[in-house]
PDB file of N, CA, C and O in Angstrom:
ATOM      1  N   MET A   1       0.837  -1.179   0.000  1.00  0.00           N
ATOM      2  CA  MET A   1       0.000   0.000   0.000  1.00  0.00           C
ATOM      3  C   MET A   1       0.884   1.244   0.000  1.00  0.00           C
ATOM      4  O   MET A   1       1.856   1.314   0.751  1.00  0.00           O
ATOM      5  N   LYS A   2       0.550   2.227  -0.840  1.00  0.00           N
ATOM      6  CA  LYS A   2       1.340   3.451  -0.958  1.00  0.00           C
ATOM      7  C   LYS A   2       0.879   4.483   0.067  1.00  0.00           C
ATOM      8  O   LYS A   2      -0.316   4.658   0.304  1.00  0.00           O
ATOM      9  N   HIS A   3       1.850   5.158   0.666  1.00  0.00           N
ATOM     10  CA  HIS A   3       1.578   6.172   1.685  1.00  0.00           C
ATOM     11  C   HIS A   3       2.363   7.441   1.350  1.00  0.00           C
ATOM     12  O   HIS A   3       3.422   7.385   0.725  1.00  0.00           O
ATOM     13  N   THR A   4       1.827   8.577   1.777  1.00  0.00           N
ATOM     14  CA  THR A   4       2.538   9.852   1.700  1.00  0.00           C
ATOM     15  C   THR A   4       2.463  10.496   3.072  1.00  0.00           C
ATOM     16  O   THR A   4       1.390  10.603   3.665  1.00  0.00           O
ATOM     17  N   TYR A   5       3.625  10.925   3.572  1.00  0.00           N
ATOM     18  CA  TYR A   5       3.713  11.543   4.896  1.00  0.00           C
ATOM     19  C   TYR A   5       4.278  12.942   4.724  1.00  0.00           C
ATOM     20  O   TYR A   5       5.352  13.107   4.145  1.00  0.00           O
ATOM     21  N   LYS A   6       3.570  13.952   5.218  1.00  0.00           N
ATOM     22  CA  LYS A   6       4.047  15.335   5.176  1.00  0.00           C
ATOM     23  C   LYS A   6       5.014  15.538   6.335  1.00  0.00           C
ATOM     24  O   LYS A   6       4.633  15.405   7.498  1.00  0.00           O
ATOM     25  N   THR A   7       6.258  15.860   6.018  1.00  0.00           N
ATOM     26  CA  THR A   7       7.289  16.017   7.043  1.00  0.00           C
ATOM     27  C   THR A   7       7.162  17.358   7.757  1.00  0.00           C
ATOM     28  O   THR A   7       6.528  18.289   7.261  1.00  0.00           O
ATOM     29  N   LYS A   8       7.777  17.431   8.926  1.00  0.00           N
ATOM     30  CA  LYS A   8       7.767  18.650   9.738  1.00  0.00           C
ATOM     31  C   LYS A   8       9.194  18.989  10.158  1.00  0.00           C
ATOM     32  O   LYS A   8       9.944  18.114  10.591  1.00  0.00           O
ATOM     33  N   ASN A   9       9.564  20.256  10.030  1.00  0.00           N
ATOM     34  CA  ASN A   9      10.863  20.784  10.479  1.00  0.00           C
ATOM     35  C   ASN A   9      12.063  20.163   9.775  1.00  0.00           C
ATOM     36  O   ASN A   9      13.137  20.057  10.367  1.00  0.00           O
ATOM     37  N   THR A  10      11.895  19.748   8.512  1.00  0.00           N
ATOM     38  CA  THR A  10      13.027  19.248   7.729  1.00  0.00           C
ATOM     39  C   THR A  10      13.038  19.933   6.368  1.00  0.00           C
ATOM     40  O   THR A  10      12.066  20.582   5.979  1.00  0.00           O
ATOM     41  N   CYS A  11      14.132  19.783   5.660  1.00  0.00           N
ATOM     42  CA  CYS A  11      14.228  20.347   4.309  1.00  0.00           C
ATOM     43  C   CYS A  11      13.326  19.583   3.339  1.00  0.00           C
ATOM     44  O   CYS A  11      12.799  20.162   2.389  1.00  0.00           O
ATOM     45  N   SER A  12      13.152  18.285   3.580  1.00  0.00           N
ATOM     46  CA  SER A  12      12.229  17.531   2.719  1.00  0.00           C
ATOM     47  C   SER A  12      10.799  17.935   3.059  1.00  0.00           C
ATOM     48  O   SER A  12      10.491  18.258   4.206  1.00  0.00           O
ATOM     49  N   ARG A  13       9.930  17.914   2.051  1.00  0.00           N
ATOM     50  CA  ARG A  13       8.539  18.327   2.229  1.00  0.00           C
ATOM     51  C   ARG A  13       7.627  17.149   2.556  1.00  0.00           C
ATOM     52  O   ARG A  13       6.652  17.289   3.295  1.00  0.00           O
ATOM     53  N   SER A  14       7.958  15.994   1.997  1.00  0.00           N
ATOM     54  CA  SER A  14       7.136  14.813   2.222  1.00  0.00           C
ATOM     55  C   SER A  14       7.946  13.560   1.903  1.00  0.00           C
ATOM     56  O   SER A  14       9.016  13.619   1.296  1.00  0.00           O
ATOM     57  N   ILE A  15       7.393  12.415   2.334  1.00  0.00           N
ATOM     58  CA  ILE A  15       8.005  11.121   2.057  1.00  0.00           C
ATOM     59  C   ILE A  15       6.921  10.225   1.485  1.00  0.00           C
ATOM     60  O   ILE A  15       5.846  10.084   2.067  1.00  0.00           O
ATOM     61  N   GLU A  16       7.211   9.622   0.341  1.00  0.00           N
ATOM     62  CA  GLU A  16       6.321   8.625  -0.246  1.00  0.00           C
ATOM     63  C   GLU A  16       6.967   7.262  -0.023  1.00  0.00           C
ATOM     64  O   GLU A  16       8.181   7.114  -0.169  1.00  0.00           O
ATOM     65  N   PHE A  17       6.159   6.273   0.328  1.00  0.00           N
ATOM     66  CA  PHE A  17       6.699   4.932   0.557  1.00  0.00           C
ATOM     67  C   PHE A  17       5.586   3.910   0.472  1.00  0.00           C
ATOM     68  O   PHE A  17       4.402   4.244   0.517  1.00  0.00           O
ATOM     69  N   GLU A  18       5.987   2.667   0.348  1.00  0.00           N
ATOM     70  CA  GLU A  18       5.046   1.561   0.350  1.00  0.00           C
ATOM     71  C   GLU A  18       5.435   0.597   1.455  1.00  0.00           C
ATOM     72  O   GLU A  18       6.603   0.498   1.829  1.00  0.00           O
ATOM     73  N   VAL A  19       4.442  -0.113   1.972  1.00  0.00           N
ATOM     74  CA  VAL A  19       4.675  -1.164   2.952  1.00  0.00           C
ATOM     75  C   VAL A  19       3.949  -2.405   2.460  1.00  0.00           C
ATOM     76  O   VAL A  19       2.745  -2.376   2.208  1.00  0.00           O
ATOM     77  N   GLU A  20       4.694  -3.490   2.327  1.00  0.00           N
ATOM     78  CA  GLU A  20       4.128  -4.764   1.906  1.00  0.00           C
ATOM     79  C   GLU A  20       4.476  -5.810   2.948  1.00  0.00           C
ATOM     80  O   GLU A  20       5.645  -6.157   3.116  1.00  0.00           O
ATOM     81  N   ASN A  21       3.467  -6.316   3.650  1.00  0.00           N
ATOM     82  CA  ASN A  21       3.684  -7.342   4.675  1.00  0.00           C
ATOM     83  C   ASN A  21       4.742  -6.929   5.697  1.00  0.00           C
ATOM     84  O   ASN A  21       5.583  -7.733   6.097  1.00  0.00           O
ATOM     85  N   GLY A  22       4.687  -5.657   6.114  1.00  0.00           N
ATOM     86  CA  GLY A  22       5.616  -5.166   7.122  1.00  0.00           C
ATOM     87  C   GLY A  22       6.998  -4.817   6.604  1.00  0.00           C
ATOM     88  O   GLY A  22       7.897  -4.522   7.392  1.00  0.00           O
ATOM     89  N   ILE A  23       7.181  -4.847   5.286  1.00  0.00           N
ATOM     90  CA  ILE A  23       8.474  -4.542   4.652  1.00  0.00           C
ATOM     91  C   ILE A  23       8.383  -3.197   3.936  1.00  0.00           C
ATOM     92  O   ILE A  23       7.410  -2.922   3.234  1.00  0.00           O
ATOM     93  N   VAL A  24       9.407  -2.362   4.120  1.00  0.00           N
ATOM     94  CA  VAL A  24       9.460  -1.021   3.527  1.00  0.00           C
ATOM     95  C   VAL A  24       9.951  -1.118   2.085  1.00  0.00           C
ATOM     96  O   VAL A  24      10.949  -1.777   1.794  1.00  0.00           O
ATOM     97  N   ARG A  25       9.229  -0.450   1.194  1.00  0.00           N
ATOM     98  CA  ARG A  25       9.569  -0.462  -0.226  1.00  0.00           C
ATOM     99  C   ARG A  25       9.414   0.941  -0.837  1.00  0.00           C
ATOM    100  O   ARG A  25       8.611   1.748  -0.368  1.00  0.00           O
ATOM    101  N   ASN A  26      10.183   1.208  -1.869  1.00  0.00           N
ATOM    102  CA  ASN A  26      10.019   2.391  -2.733  1.00  0.00           C
ATOM    103  C   ASN A  26       9.928   3.716  -1.973  1.00  0.00           C
ATOM    104  O   ASN A  26       9.009   4.503  -2.199  1.00  0.00           O
ATOM    105  N   VAL A  27      10.877   3.959  -1.078  1.00  0.00           N
ATOM    106  CA  VAL A  27      10.903   5.219  -0.325  1.00  0.00           C
ATOM    107  C   VAL A  27      11.416   6.329  -1.238  1.00  0.00           C
ATOM    108  O   VAL A  27      12.419   6.167  -1.932  1.00  0.00           O
ATOM    109  N   LYS A  28      10.709   7.457  -1.225  1.00  0.00           N
ATOM    110  CA  LYS A  28      11.125   8.630  -1.994  1.00  0.00           C
ATOM    111  C   LYS A  28      10.871   9.872  -1.153  1.00  0.00           C
ATOM    112  O   LYS A  28       9.741  10.141  -0.746  1.00  0.00           O
ATOM    113  N   PHE A  29      11.938  10.625  -0.898  1.00  0.00           N
ATOM    114  CA  PHE A  29      11.819  11.905  -0.205  1.00  0.00           C
ATOM    115  C   PHE A  29      11.615  12.991  -1.248  1.00  0.00           C
ATOM    116  O   PHE A  29      12.306  13.006  -2.266  1.00  0.00           O
ATOM    117  N   ASN A  30      10.686  13.891  -1.012  1.00  0.00           N
ATOM    118  CA  ASN A  30      10.458  15.034  -1.888  1.00  0.00           C
ATOM    119  C   ASN A  30      11.105  16.252  -1.250  1.00  0.00           C
ATOM    120  O   ASN A  30      10.642  16.753  -0.225  1.00  0.00           O
ATOM    121  N   GLY A  31      12.175  16.720  -1.867  1.00  0.00           N
ATOM    122  CA  GLY A  31      12.953  17.814  -1.304  1.00  0.00           C
ATOM    123  C   GLY A  31      14.050  17.268  -0.407  1.00  0.00           C
ATOM    124  O   GLY A  31      14.237  16.055  -0.311  1.00  0.00           O
ATOM    125  N   GLY A  32      14.755  18.145   0.234  1.00  0.00           N
ATOM    126  CA  GLY A  32      15.842  17.741   1.127  1.00  0.00           C
ATOM    127  C   GLY A  32      17.161  17.579   0.392  1.00  0.00           C
ATOM    128  O   GLY A  32      17.270  17.901  -0.791  1.00  0.00           O
ATOM    129  N   CYS A  33      18.147  17.084   1.094  1.00  0.00           N
ATOM    130  CA  CYS A  33      19.486  16.866   0.534  1.00  0.00           C
ATOM    131  C   CYS A  33      19.464  15.583  -0.293  1.00  0.00           C
ATOM    132  O   CYS A  33      19.431  14.486   0.264  1.00  0.00           O
ATOM    133  N   MET A  34      19.482  15.714  -1.606  1.00  0.00           N
ATOM    134  CA  MET A  34      19.237  14.586  -2.490  1.00  0.00           C
ATOM    135  C   MET A  34      20.142  13.382  -2.222  1.00  0.00           C
ATOM    136  O   MET A  34      19.655  12.252  -2.174  1.00  0.00           O
ATOM    137  N   GLY A  35      21.414  13.596  -2.050  1.00  0.00           N
ATOM    138  CA  GLY A  35      22.323  12.474  -1.799  1.00  0.00           C
ATOM    139  C   GLY A  35      21.990  11.742  -0.513  1.00  0.00           C
ATOM    140  O   GLY A  35      21.977  10.512  -0.475  1.00  0.00           O
ATOM    141  N   ASN A  36      21.719  12.503   0.543  1.00  0.00           N
ATOM    142  CA  ASN A  36      21.400  11.887   1.826  1.00  0.00           C
ATOM    143  C   ASN A  36      20.066  11.152   1.790  1.00  0.00           C
ATOM    144  O   ASN A  36      19.964  10.025   2.276  1.00  0.00           O
ATOM    145  N   THR A  37      19.050  11.779   1.221  1.00  0.00           N
ATOM    146  CA  THR A  37      17.738  11.140   1.212  1.00  0.00           C
ATOM    147  C   THR A  37      17.703   9.930   0.286  1.00  0.00           C
ATOM    148  O   THR A  37      17.020   8.948   0.578  1.00  0.00           O
ATOM    149  N   GLN A  38      18.431   9.987  -0.825  1.00  0.00           N
ATOM    150  CA  GLN A  38      18.519   8.812  -1.693  1.00  0.00           C
ATOM    151  C   GLN A  38      19.263   7.689  -0.981  1.00  0.00           C
ATOM    152  O   GLN A  38      18.918   6.516  -1.128  1.00  0.00           O
ATOM    153  N   GLY A  39      20.277   8.049  -0.216  1.00  0.00           N
ATOM    154  CA  GLY A  39      21.024   7.046   0.547  1.00  0.00           C
ATOM    155  C   GLY A  39      20.161   6.372   1.590  1.00  0.00           C
ATOM    156  O   GLY A  39      20.189   5.149   1.729  1.00  0.00           O
ATOM    157  N   ILE A  40      19.397   7.158   2.323  1.00  0.00           N
ATOM    158  CA  ILE A  40      18.488   6.604   3.327  1.00  0.00           C
ATOM    159  C   ILE A  40      17.494   5.665   2.656  1.00  0.00           C
ATOM    160  O   ILE A  40      17.265   4.551   3.128  1.00  0.00           O
ATOM    161  N   ALA A  41      16.904   6.123   1.549  1.00  0.00           N
ATOM    162  CA  ALA A  41      15.916   5.312   0.835  1.00  0.00           C
ATOM    163  C   ALA A  41      16.510   3.980   0.391  1.00  0.00           C
ATOM    164  O   ALA A  41      15.863   2.941   0.521  1.00  0.00           O
ATOM    165  N   ALA A  42      17.720   4.000  -0.126  1.00  0.00           N
ATOM    166  CA  ALA A  42      18.371   2.770  -0.585  1.00  0.00           C
ATOM    167  C   ALA A  42      18.683   1.833   0.582  1.00  0.00           C
ATOM    168  O   ALA A  42      18.519   0.618   0.471  1.00  0.00           O
ATOM    169  N   LEU A  43      19.128   2.397   1.688  1.00  0.00           N
ATOM    170  CA  LEU A  43      19.499   1.577   2.840  1.00  0.00           C
ATOM    171  C   LEU A  43      18.309   0.891   3.496  1.00  0.00           C
ATOM    172  O   LEU A  43      18.447  -0.223   4.000  1.00  0.00           O
ATOM    173  N   VAL A  44      17.148   1.528   3.501  1.00  0.00           N
ATOM    174  CA  VAL A  44      15.993   0.945   4.186  1.00  0.00           C
ATOM    175  C   VAL A  44      15.157   0.045   3.278  1.00  0.00           C
ATOM    176  O   VAL A  44      14.269  -0.659   3.759  1.00  0.00           O
ATOM    177  N   GLU A  45      15.426   0.060   1.987  1.00  0.00           N
ATOM    178  CA  GLU A  45      14.669  -0.777   1.036  1.00  0.00           C
ATOM    179  C   GLU A  45      14.737  -2.244   1.463  1.00  0.00           C
ATOM    180  O   GLU A  45      15.819  -2.806   1.635  1.00  0.00           O
ATOM    181  N   GLY A  46      13.565  -2.849   1.629  1.00  0.00           N
ATOM    182  CA  GLY A  46      13.489  -4.270   1.980  1.00  0.00           C
ATOM    183  C   GLY A  46      13.591  -4.576   3.462  1.00  0.00           C
ATOM    184  O   GLY A  46      13.529  -5.740   3.860  1.00  0.00           O
ATOM    185  N   MET A  47      13.746  -3.542   4.290  1.00  0.00           N
ATOM    186  CA  MET A  47      13.848  -3.764   5.737  1.00  0.00           C
ATOM    187  C   MET A  47      12.464  -3.855   6.377  1.00  0.00           C
ATOM    188  O   MET A  47      11.485  -3.346   5.831  1.00  0.00           O
ATOM    189  N   LYS A  48      12.395  -4.499   7.525  1.00  0.00           N
ATOM    190  CA  LYS A  48      11.164  -4.541   8.308  1.00  0.00           C
ATOM    191  C   LYS A  48      10.914  -3.154   8.896  1.00  0.00           C
ATOM    192  O   LYS A  48      11.851  -2.442   9.258  1.00  0.00           O
ATOM    193  N   ILE A  49       9.632  -2.781   8.985  1.00  0.00           N
ATOM    194  CA  ILE A  49       9.263  -1.478   9.547  1.00  0.00           C
ATOM    195  C   ILE A  49       9.931  -1.254  10.902  1.00  0.00           C
ATOM    196  O   ILE A  49      10.532  -0.205  11.134  1.00  0.00           O
ATOM    197  N   GLU A  50       9.827  -2.231  11.790  1.00  0.00           N
ATOM    198  CA  GLU A  50      10.343  -2.035  13.148  1.00  0.00           C
ATOM    199  C   GLU A  50      11.855  -1.847  13.169  1.00  0.00           C
ATOM    200  O   GLU A  50      12.372  -1.163  14.053  1.00  0.00           O
ATOM    201  N   ASP A  51      12.578  -2.439  12.217  1.00  0.00           N
ATOM    202  CA  ASP A  51      14.029  -2.266  12.153  1.00  0.00           C
ATOM    203  C   ASP A  51      14.392  -0.856  11.684  1.00  0.00           C
ATOM    204  O   ASP A  51      15.335  -0.251  12.195  1.00  0.00           O
ATOM    205  N   VAL A  52      13.643  -0.337  10.714  1.00  0.00           N
ATOM    206  CA  VAL A  52      13.890   1.034  10.234  1.00  0.00           C
ATOM    207  C   VAL A  52      13.610   2.027  11.359  1.00  0.00           C
ATOM    208  O   VAL A  52      14.388   2.954  11.585  1.00  0.00           O
ATOM    209  N   ILE A  53      12.499   1.829  12.059  1.00  0.00           N
ATOM    210  CA  ILE A  53      12.162   2.726  13.170  1.00  0.00           C
ATOM    211  C   ILE A  53      13.262   2.695  14.229  1.00  0.00           C
ATOM    212  O   ILE A  53      13.693   3.744  14.708  1.00  0.00           O
ATOM    213  N   ALA A  54      13.713   1.509  14.591  1.00  0.00           N
ATOM    214  CA  ALA A  54      14.756   1.371  15.623  1.00  0.00           C
ATOM    215  C   ALA A  54      16.049   2.084  15.226  1.00  0.00           C
ATOM    216  O   ALA A  54      16.721   2.662  16.080  1.00  0.00           O
ATOM    217  N   LYS A  55      16.400   2.050  13.948  1.00  0.00           N
ATOM    218  CA  LYS A  55      17.651   2.671  13.500  1.00  0.00           C
ATOM    219  C   LYS A  55      17.535   4.178  13.257  1.00  0.00           C
ATOM    220  O   LYS A  55      18.510   4.907  13.439  1.00  0.00           O
ATOM    221  N   CYS A  56      16.357   4.649  12.850  1.00  0.00           N
ATOM    222  CA  CYS A  56      16.213   6.045  12.417  1.00  0.00           C
ATOM    223  C   CYS A  56      15.586   6.979  13.445  1.00  0.00           C
ATOM    224  O   CYS A  56      15.824   8.187  13.412  1.00  0.00           O
ATOM    225  N   GLU A  57      14.794   6.435  14.349  1.00  0.00           N
ATOM    226  CA  GLU A  57      14.079   7.270  15.309  1.00  0.00           C
ATOM    227  C   GLU A  57      15.047   8.018  16.218  1.00  0.00           C
ATOM    228  O   GLU A  57      15.981   7.436  16.770  1.00  0.00           O
ATOM    229  N   GLY A  58      14.808   9.310  16.362  1.00  0.00           N
ATOM    230  CA  GLY A  58      15.598  10.126  17.282  1.00  0.00           C
ATOM    231  C   GLY A  58      16.826  10.772  16.676  1.00  0.00           C
ATOM    232  O   GLY A  58      17.492  11.555  17.353  1.00  0.00           O
ATOM    233  N   ILE A  59      17.154  10.476  15.419  1.00  0.00           N
ATOM    234  CA  ILE A  59      18.300  11.126  14.777  1.00  0.00           C
ATOM    235  C   ILE A  59      17.977  12.610  14.605  1.00  0.00           C
ATOM    236  O   ILE A  59      16.889  12.968  14.154  1.00  0.00           O
ATOM    237  N   GLN A  60      18.919  13.456  14.964  1.00  0.00           N
ATOM    238  CA  GLN A  60      18.711  14.907  14.921  1.00  0.00           C
ATOM    239  C   GLN A  60      19.515  15.539  13.788  1.00  0.00           C
ATOM    240  O   GLN A  60      20.594  15.059  13.441  1.00  0.00           O
ATOM    241  N   CYS A  61      18.983  16.618  13.214  1.00  0.00           N
ATOM    242  CA  CYS A  61      19.672  17.408  12.203  1.00  0.00           C
ATOM    243  C   CYS A  61      19.806  18.828  12.757  1.00  0.00           C
ATOM    244  O   CYS A  61      18.857  19.611  12.728  1.00  0.00           O
ATOM    245  N   GLY A  62      20.975  19.137  13.251  1.00  0.00           N
ATOM    246  CA  GLY A  62      21.217  20.469  13.803  1.00  0.00           C
ATOM    247  C   GLY A  62      20.262  20.815  14.923  1.00  0.00           C
ATOM    248  O   GLY A  62      20.050  20.019  15.838  1.00  0.00           O
ATOM    249  N   PHE A  63      19.689  21.998  14.852  1.00  0.00           N
ATOM    250  CA  PHE A  63      18.809  22.525  15.901  1.00  0.00           C
ATOM    251  C   PHE A  63      17.338  22.197  15.656  1.00  0.00           C
ATOM    252  O   PHE A  63      16.481  22.656  16.411  1.00  0.00           O
ATOM    253  N   ARG A  64      17.030  21.428  14.636  1.00  0.00           N
ATOM    254  CA  ARG A  64      15.650  21.196  14.219  1.00  0.00           C
ATOM    255  C   ARG A  64      14.835  20.304  15.158  1.00  0.00           C
ATOM    256  O   ARG A  64      13.606  20.383  15.166  1.00  0.00           O
ATOM    257  N   GLY A  65      15.491  19.469  15.938  1.00  0.00           N
ATOM    258  CA  GLY A  65      14.766  18.565  16.816  1.00  0.00           C
ATOM    259  C   GLY A  65      14.268  17.315  16.107  1.00  0.00           C
ATOM    260  O   GLY A  65      13.572  16.495  16.705  1.00  0.00           O
ATOM    261  N   THR A  66      14.619  17.167  14.843  1.00  0.00           N
ATOM    262  CA  THR A  66      14.234  16.001  14.041  1.00  0.00           C
ATOM    263  C   THR A  66      15.195  15.925  12.865  1.00  0.00           C
ATOM    264  O   THR A  66      16.163  16.684  12.808  1.00  0.00           O
ATOM    265  N   SER A  67      14.945  15.030  11.937  1.00  0.00           N
ATOM    266  CA  SER A  67      15.757  14.875  10.728  1.00  0.00           C
ATOM    267  C   SER A  67      14.933  14.110   9.705  1.00  0.00           C
ATOM    268  O   SER A  67      13.835  13.645  10.014  1.00  0.00           O
ATOM    269  N   CYS A  68      15.444  13.977   8.506  1.00  0.00           N
ATOM    270  CA  CYS A  68      14.733  13.175   7.505  1.00  0.00           C
ATOM    271  C   CYS A  68      14.612  11.711   7.945  1.00  0.00           C
ATOM    272  O   CYS A  68      13.538  11.128   7.791  1.00  0.00           O
ATOM    273  N   PRO A  69      15.679  11.090   8.493  1.00  0.00           N
ATOM    274  CA  PRO A  69      15.512   9.714   8.972  1.00  0.00           C
ATOM    275  C   PRO A  69      14.492   9.621  10.118  1.00  0.00           C
ATOM    276  O   PRO A  69      13.707   8.674  10.169  1.00  0.00           O
ATOM    277  N   ASP A  70      14.501  10.584  11.025  1.00  0.00           N
ATOM    278  CA  ASP A  70      13.545  10.594  12.132  1.00  0.00           C
ATOM    279  C   ASP A  70      12.119  10.749  11.601  1.00  0.00           C
ATOM    280  O   ASP A  70      11.193  10.114  12.104  1.00  0.00           O
ATOM    281  N   GLN A  71      11.948  11.592  10.588  1.00  0.00           N
ATOM    282  CA  GLN A  71      10.620  11.766   9.988  1.00  0.00           C
ATOM    283  C   GLN A  71      10.164  10.479   9.297  1.00  0.00           C
ATOM    284  O   GLN A  71       8.974  10.164   9.305  1.00  0.00           O
ATOM    285  N   LEU A  72      11.095   9.738   8.701  1.00  0.00           N
ATOM    286  CA  LEU A  72      10.745   8.450   8.113  1.00  0.00           C
ATOM    287  C   LEU A  72      10.250   7.495   9.197  1.00  0.00           C
ATOM    288  O   LEU A  72       9.267   6.781   8.997  1.00  0.00           O
ATOM    289  N   ALA A  73      10.926   7.481  10.339  1.00  0.00           N
ATOM    290  CA  ALA A  73      10.476   6.641  11.454  1.00  0.00           C
ATOM    291  C   ALA A  73       9.068   7.037  11.880  1.00  0.00           C
ATOM    292  O   ALA A  73       8.230   6.167  12.119  1.00  0.00           O
ATOM    293  N   LYS A  74       8.798   8.325  11.977  1.00  0.00           N
ATOM    294  CA  LYS A  74       7.449   8.796  12.351  1.00  0.00           C
ATOM    295  C   LYS A  74       6.428   8.372  11.298  1.00  0.00           C
ATOM    296  O   LYS A  74       5.318   7.959  11.633  1.00  0.00           O
ATOM    297  N   ALA A  75       6.805   8.475  10.039  1.00  0.00           N
ATOM    298  CA  ALA A  75       5.892   8.072   8.962  1.00  0.00           C
ATOM    299  C   ALA A  75       5.559   6.584   9.068  1.00  0.00           C
ATOM    300  O   ALA A  75       4.404   6.187   8.914  1.00  0.00           O
ATOM    301  N   LEU A  76       6.564   5.778   9.327  1.00  0.00           N
ATOM    302  CA  LEU A  76       6.338   4.335   9.435  1.00  0.00           C
ATOM    303  C   LEU A  76       5.514   3.983  10.674  1.00  0.00           C
ATOM    304  O   LEU A  76       4.700   3.060  10.640  1.00  0.00           O
ATOM    305  N   LYS A  77       5.726   4.716  11.760  1.00  0.00           N
ATOM    306  CA  LYS A  77       4.927   4.485  12.961  1.00  0.00           C
ATOM    307  C   LYS A  77       3.449   4.797  12.702  1.00  0.00           C
ATOM    308  O   LYS A  77       2.567   4.185  13.305  1.00  0.00           O
ATOM    309  N   SER A  78       3.187   5.740  11.815  1.00  0.00           N
ATOM    310  CA  SER A  78       1.807   6.128  11.529  1.00  0.00           C
ATOM    311  C   SER A  78       1.042   5.045  10.771  1.00  0.00           C
ATOM    312  O   SER A  78      -0.188   5.075  10.738  1.00  0.00           O
ATOM    313  N   VAL A  79       1.738   4.101  10.171  1.00  0.00           N
ATOM    314  CA  VAL A  79       1.064   3.027   9.431  1.00  0.00           C
ATOM    315  C   VAL A  79       1.200   1.659  10.105  1.00  0.00           C
ATOM    316  O   VAL A  79       0.621   0.681   9.634  1.00  0.00           O
ATOM    317  N   GLU A  80       1.936   1.585  11.168  1.00  0.00           N
ATOM    318  CA  GLU A  80       2.164   0.303  11.865  1.00  0.00           C
ATOM    319  C   GLU A  80       0.882  -0.296  12.347  1.00  0.00           C
ATOM    320  O   GLU A  80       0.891  -1.369  12.951  1.00  0.00           O
TER     321      GLU A  80
END
């Protein structure tokens, strides 16, 4: 199932992703630092939702109080 999550306090505007049987697929960040967000998307492809959340939740980007990986964790928690 395809999902879109509107991010908060990051350079990326939203995250599109799919979840199939608890597995993360086809992550795409809209906006943000292209190299970093493409890297995150590639690294989490095929991982279990709970593993992505465990690795990405709480990562900070400067003074923002969140980051693109942290926002991905929040997005995945919203569909768990």
